[in-house]
N, C-alpha and C positions, 0 to 999 in steps of 0.2 A: 551384643554385649552390652549390659549396663554399666553405665559409671557407678560409684558406691554415692549412696545418698545417703543425706542426712547426716555431714560431717561432723558438724557441731552435737551431736545427739546420737552418735551410731552407739556407744555404748548402752544405750537404754533399745535402740532396734535391735540387739543382736538378741535380747534376751525373751525376745517375743520368738517363739518356737513352732511354726503350723504343724508340726508332727503332734505335739502334747497339747497344743493353746487354741487347737478350733476341735468342734466336733460336727460332721456331716452325717446324715442319715442316707445319702446317695453316693454312689462312687463317684471316686475325686483321685486326682494326680496331683504330688506335692513336688515342686522341683527348688532346687538348691542353687540359687545364681552366684553366690559366692560373695564376699564381703557385707555379710549381712542381709545378703537381698534373697528374696520368695517369691515363687508364684504358685500359687494351688488353681489346677485346673477341674471345674466341675462337668463331670460325664454325663449324670443322670440327673433329673430332677429331686430336690430335697431339702433339709432346712439345715441351715448353716447357723451356728452359735461359737461365739468367741469365748473363752475363759479367761482370756487375759486381753487387756487393750493393744490392740497392736499398732497405737501410734498415728493412725491415718492408712487408708488402702487406695489404689486405683484400680478400676473394673474395664475388663473388657468381654462386649456380648457381642456375639450371632448367630442368627435365625436360622432355621434350617433351612436346607437349597431346595429348591420347589423341585417336581419332576418332570421329565422332557415329555412331551406331547407326541402321542402313537402317530407315526408319519409325518412329524412334525418338528418344531422346532425344540432346542437344548431349553432345560430349566434353568432359571437365576440361582446364583449364589443367593444366601441366605444375607440380609443386612446387615452391618455392623457399627457398633457405637461403643467409643472411650469416654468413660466417667472418670473424672481425677479428685483428689482428695478427701474422698468419704470419710467419715468419722463414725464407725459403728460402735452400738453400746455393748458392751459385754454383757454376757447371759441373757441376750436375748436373740429369740430365734427368727435368722431372716429364711423365707422362703425363695428358693431358687427354682427357675422354670428352664429347663431347655427344650427349644423346639422340637419336633418331630422332622425328618425328614417327609416332602412330597412323596405321597403312595405310589408305586409302579400303576401304570393304565395301559389296558387293551385295548382301547378305543376312546378318541376325543382327544380333549388337550389336558397336557398335565396338573399336576395340583400343587397348590402353593404349599412350602414350608410352614411351620408351626412358629410361634413368638417365642423368642427368649427375656428372661428378664427377670432381675434382682436387685435390690434395696432402693425401689421404687419407680426402674426404670425399666422400659423394655424396647426391644429394637424387631421388627416383622421378619419373616418367611421371606425368601426369594419366591418370585412367581413361576408359573406352572408354564413350559413350553406350547405354543398353542397348535392345533389342528383343524384346520377350518375345511371348506370345499373346495378353495380354490391355495393352488400347489403355490400362487404368489404373494397369499397372506397367510404365513405360518412363521410367523418371527418367532425369535428365543424369548424368556421370560425376563421382564427386567427385575432386578436385586441389588444385592452386592456390588458383585459383576455380572454383565449380562450372559444370556445363552445364546450359543449360537443360533443364527437362521436357517430355516432349511434350505438346502437339503443335505450341505456339507461345512455349514459354516461353523466354527471354532468358537469356543467358549471365552469369554472374557475373564483376563484377569486383574488382580488388585484394584479392583473399582472399575477396568474398564467395558465400554459396550461389548457385547458379544460381537463377533463376524459376520457376516452377510455371505449370502449364496443367494439362489432364489429370493429368498425372504431377508427383512432385515433383524439383525442380531438384537437382544435386549438391552435394553438400557442398562448401565451401572452406575453405582453412586457418586462416581468422580472423584472419589477420596479413597485412600489407601486401605488395604482391609488386611494389615498387618496387625501383629496384638498390639496393641498399644500405641499404634500408630507411628512404630519405631521401624527403619529401614533394614533392621535385624532381626525386626519381630517374624512369628510363624505366619505364614500367608495361610487364610482362609479364604473362603466364599468364591471361589472358582466357577465361572459359568458353566453349564452342559453343553456339550456339543451335538449337533445335528448331524448323523450319520456315525455314532461311534458305539461303543460296547460298555459302557463304565457308566456303574452305579456309584451315585454317592456314598462314600465312604462315613461312619459313623464320626460325628464331633468335627466336621472339617467344611459344614455347611455348604456342601458342594452340589451345583446343581448336576441332576441327573441329566444322563443325554437322551434327545429325542429322536424319532425315526433309527431307532438302535438296529445295529448290522446282526444282533443276534436276537436269537426270541421270538422272529414273528414279528420286527419290526413296531417292538411295544415302544412304548415310554417309558423309561427306567426312573426308579427312586431319587431322591436327592437324599444329602445326606444330612443327620441331624445335627444343631448348634453348637453352643458352647458357650460356657461363662469362666472368666479368669480375673483372678485376683492376683494384686502383689503389693507389697510392702511400698507406701505414698513414698513419693519427691520429698 
């Protein structure tokens, strides 16, 4: 939960309504955080326009998750970034690109997730889990949180490295992957595991599982990334 911000100018902040004061050509979700605070989650790529001055925004970006390797490591979660205190210009179109998750693979190593970008800032997707000829060098992909190493390593969470088994886990970013870096923020960018059945869900930036226990040991797809804005502190 966020503490009510900008007490001295609260009456000005409350006048901005993201339901009516922005347009977006893609898919979005608007959240009311109470006390005049709001967030907008951008789920697909598009163009954002402010019809009224929002008095400053904060931005959270997560890249797409990498896919798992076929008989290999789990994919890395998408990298994340927070940008605070941006002042957008009203009636100006801002391109937002949501990184796709790495596609599922039937052989070989997993594929990286796509980059997410907005307001001149960008963050990379996670890397795919590795499938090599040597059972002991099939690590998880690096990313926001690392993918699990072959054969049953767990994916990392909240910026941690992936778990090791026969191979090393992927390296995480070692900073929180929670929205806006807050302990109560939504958690994104979990690494995929090796030896699991899970595909990364849309807008989670999760890495896909490698050495999947269903579907012929394929490497499963990573989840797409996300961009989130809120009224600035």
